[in-house]
C-alpha positions in Angstrom: -72.1 58.9 74.5 -69.9 56.2 75.9 -71.2 53.1 74.1 -69.4 53.9 70.9 -66.5 52.1 69.2 -64.3 54.9 67.8 -61.1 52.9 67.0 -60.8 51.1 63.7 -57.9 48.6 63.1 -57.0 48.6 59.4 -55.1 46.3 57.0 -55.4 44.8 53.6 -57.2 41.5 53.8 -55.1 40.1 50.9 -51.8 41.6 52.0 -48.9 42.0 52.2 -48.9 44.8 49.6 -47.6 48.3 48.9 -51.0 49.2 47.4 -52.3 52.5 48.9 -55.3 52.1 51.2 -58.5 54.1 51.6 -60.4 54.3 54.9 -64.0 55.6 54.7 -64.6 56.3 58.4 -68.4 56.5 58.1 -68.4 53.0 56.8 -66.1 51.7 59.5 -68.1 53.3 62.3 -71.4 52.0 60.8 -70.0 48.4 60.8 -68.4 48.6 64.2 -71.4 50.2 65.9 -74.2 48.7 63.8 -75.9 52.0 63.1 -75.8 54.5 60.2 -73.1 57.0 60.2 -73.5 59.4 57.3 -70.8 60.2 54.8 -71.7 63.9 54.5 -69.7 65.0 57.6 -66.2 66.1 58.4 -64.9 63.5 60.8 -62.1 64.4 63.3 -59.7 61.5 63.2 -56.1 60.5 63.8 -54.0 57.6 62.5 -51.8 55.7 65.0 -48.9 53.3 64.3 -48.2 50.4 66.8 -45.1 51.0 68.9 -43.8 47.6 67.9 -43.6 48.4 64.2 -40.3 47.0 62.6 -37.5 49.4 61.6 -38.1 50.7 58.1 -41.9 51.0 58.5 -43.2 54.2 56.8 -46.7 55.4 56.1 -47.9 58.7 54.6 -51.4 59.9 55.3 -53.6 62.1 53.2 -57.2 63.4 53.3 -59.4 65.8 51.4 -58.5 69.5 51.7 -61.1 70.9 54.0 -62.1 74.0 51.9 -65.2 76.0 51.6 -65.3 75.0 47.9 -65.5 71.3 48.8 -68.3 71.9 51.2 -70.3 74.1 48.7 -69.6 71.6 45.9 -70.9 68.7 48.1 -74.0 70.8 49.0 -74.7 71.4 45.3 -74.2 67.7 44.4 -76.5 66.6 47.3 -79.1 69.1 46.1 -79.1 67.7 42.6 -79.4 64.2 44.0 -82.3 65.1 46.3 -84.1 66.9 43.5 -83.8 63.8 41.3 -85.0 61.5 44.1 -87.9 63.8 44.9 -89.1 63.5 41.3 -88.9 59.7 41.6 -90.7 59.7 44.9 -93.6 61.6 43.3 -94.1 58.8 40.8 -93.2 55.9 43.1 -95.6 55.3 46.0 -93.8 52.3 47.5 -91.6 52.1 50.6 -88.2 53.8 50.3 -84.8 52.5 51.6 -84.5 53.0 55.3 -80.7 53.5 55.4 -80.3 55.5 52.2 -77.6 58.1 52.4 -76.1 60.5 49.8 -72.6 59.0 49.1 -69.8 59.9 46.8 -67.8 57.2 45.1 -64.5 57.8 46.9 -62.7 54.5 45.9 -60.9 56.3 43.0 -59.8 59.2 45.2 -56.2 58.0 45.1 -54.7 56.2 42.0 -54.4 52.5 42.6 -55.8 52.6 46.1 -58.1 49.9 47.5 -60.5 49.9 50.4 -59.1 49.1 53.9 -61.5 47.1 56.0 -62.0 47.4 59.8 -61.2 44.6 62.2 -62.3 43.3 65.6 -60.5 40.6 67.7 -61.9 37.1 68.3 -61.6 35.0 71.4 -58.3 33.6 70.2 -56.7 37.0 69.9 -56.9 37.1 66.1 -57.9 40.3 64.3 -60.8 39.5 62.0 -62.0 41.7 59.1 -65.6 43.0 59.2 -67.1 43.4 55.7 -70.8 42.9 56.1 -73.4 45.5 55.1 -74.3 47.5 52.0 -72.3 50.6 51.2 -73.0 51.9 47.7 -72.4 55.2 46.0 -75.5 57.3 45.2 -76.6 56.8 41.6 -78.9 58.7 39.2 -79.8 58.0 35.5 -80.3 60.3 32.5 -83.1 59.9 29.9 -81.2 57.3 28.0 -80.8 55.1 31.1 -77.1 55.8 31.6 -76.1 55.8 35.3 -74.0 58.5 37.0 -72.3 58.7 40.4 -70.5 61.5 42.2 -66.8 61.7 43.2 -63.8 64.0 43.7 -61.9 63.0 40.6 -62.5 63.0 36.8 -61.5 59.5 35.8 -64.8 58.4 34.5 -67.4 60.0 32.1 -70.1 58.5 34.3 -68.9 60.1 37.5 -69.4 63.8 38.3 -66.4 65.5 39.8 -68.2 67.7 42.4 -65.5 70.4 42.4 -65.6 70.7 38.6 -69.4 70.8 38.6 -69.2 73.5 41.3 -67.0 75.6 39.0 -69.5 75.3 36.2 -72.3 76.5 38.5 -70.9 79.9 39.1 -68.2 82.1 37.7 -66.0 84.8 39.3 -65.4 87.4 36.7 -63.2 90.5 36.9 -65.1 93.3 38.7 -64.9 95.8 37.3 -64.0 94.1 34.0 -62.1 97.1 32.8 -60.3 99.3 35.4 -60.8 103.0 35.1 -57.5 104.7 34.1 -58.6 108.4 34.4 -60.9 110.7 36.3 -63.6 113.0 34.8 -62.6 116.6 34.5 -59.1 115.8 35.2 -57.9 119.3 34.7 -60.3 120.7 37.3 -60.1 117.9 39.9 -56.5 118.3 41.1 -57.1 116.3 44.3 -57.5 113.0 42.4 -54.7 111.6 40.2 -55.3 109.2 37.3 -52.9 106.8 38.8 -54.9 106.7 42.0 -58.1 106.0 40.1 -56.4 103.1 38.4 -55.2 101.8 41.8 -58.8 102.1 43.2 -60.4 100.3 40.3 -57.7 97.9 39.1 -55.9 96.7 42.2 -58.3 94.0 43.4 -60.6 93.6 40.4 -59.3 90.1 40.0 -59.4 87.6 43.0 -56.2 86.5 44.7 -56.7 82.9 43.6 -57.3 80.9 40.4 -60.6 82.1 38.8 -63.2 79.4 38.4 -60.8 76.7 39.5 -61.7 74.8 42.7 -58.7 72.4 42.3 -60.9 69.6 41.0 -57.7 67.7 39.9 -55.9 68.4 43.2 -58.4 67.7 46.0 -56.1 66.2 48.6 -53.9 67.5 51.3 -50.9 65.9 53.1 -51.5 65.1 56.8 -48.2 63.6 57.9 -45.9 60.6 58.1 -45.8 57.7 60.5 -42.5 55.8 60.8 -40.2 53.6 62.8 -36.5 53.7 61.9 -33.1 53.7 63.5 -33.4 57.4 64.4 -36.7 57.0 66.2 -40.5 56.7 65.8 -43.5 58.9 65.0 -46.5 56.9 66.1 -49.5 59.3 65.6 -50.6 62.0 63.1 -52.5 63.8 65.8 -56.2 64.7 65.2 -57.1 66.2 61.8 -60.2 67.0 59.9 -61.2 64.4 57.3 -64.1 65.6 55.1 -66.5 62.8 54.1 -64.5 60.6 56.5 -61.8 59.9 53.8 -58.4 58.9 55.0 -55.7 57.7 52.5 -52.7 55.7 53.8 -49.8 55.1 51.5 -47.2 52.6 52.8 -43.6 52.7 51.9 -43.4 49.4 53.7 -45.8 46.6 52.9 -49.2 46.6 54.6 -49.6 43.7 57.1 -51.8 40.7 56.7 -55.2 41.1 58.2 -54.2 39.0 61.2 -51.3 41.2 62.0 -52.2 44.9 61.3 -50.3 47.8 62.8 -52.5 50.8 62.1 -55.4 52.2 64.0 -57.7 55.0 62.8 -59.3 56.8 65.8 -62.3 59.1 65.6 -62.4 61.8 68.3 -65.2 61.7 70.8 -68.1 64.0 70.1 -71.9 64.5 70.0 -72.7 62.9 66.7 -73.5 59.4 67.7 -70.5 59.4 70.0 -68.0 60.9 67.6 -66.9 64.4 66.5 -68.2 64.9 63.0 -69.6 68.2 61.8 -72.2 68.3 59.0 -71.2 69.3 55.5 -74.4 71.2 55.4 -73.2 73.7 58.0 
């Protein structure tokens, strides 16, 4: 599909600032192309720095670790949301929202970060921020009327950490719980030694990773650094997988004013409405 804008120019509207910035690629693509791009996909993106960046410019880029735990945790969370909405739909016979999407609240994904808006260029060559449109996290309520959203951190009692909830949904216990240290009829069965039985039942009865810990407090991974200094430049991260379309940019140098941005987030061309974005359901 050729009629798709895949490049998003980003900057803080109120800059300059050293505040970390969050790009939610599904939101940017929706605004730029005036169609719904769903959050529940892993977008293949890259971040580029303009070649004219001043010496001393430095940005670090992060995203969510693209793990099977994250995907399963998201699927579990979406299932809970869908079940809740199904019950509501049974009682409510009116028209439902056309552009409803299951969305996590990813604004708190990096401490102190703010949302970076996308930009287009007007006829005078000025980059103008685009902020129109509704983009809200999915919300459910308990029997007391208290509202809850979903996210990937645990900073609020009213926001489910999907990785933590996934750990609570299933446990990986030792198997077998107690390794066998000896063999029956030890004196008669001379071909099997007690130490070998212990090896067979005890070496591997605990998984080679933290049991029941999907890194709910450590969900991010480092992508790379963009810079321009006296020794040279690095102007692109190269393409990487960004689950839920989340890209975090931390600037060691101040972000530019919205009329003078220097960063572009690019989504790879693909077959999901013109971009490469695999479903989190797969």
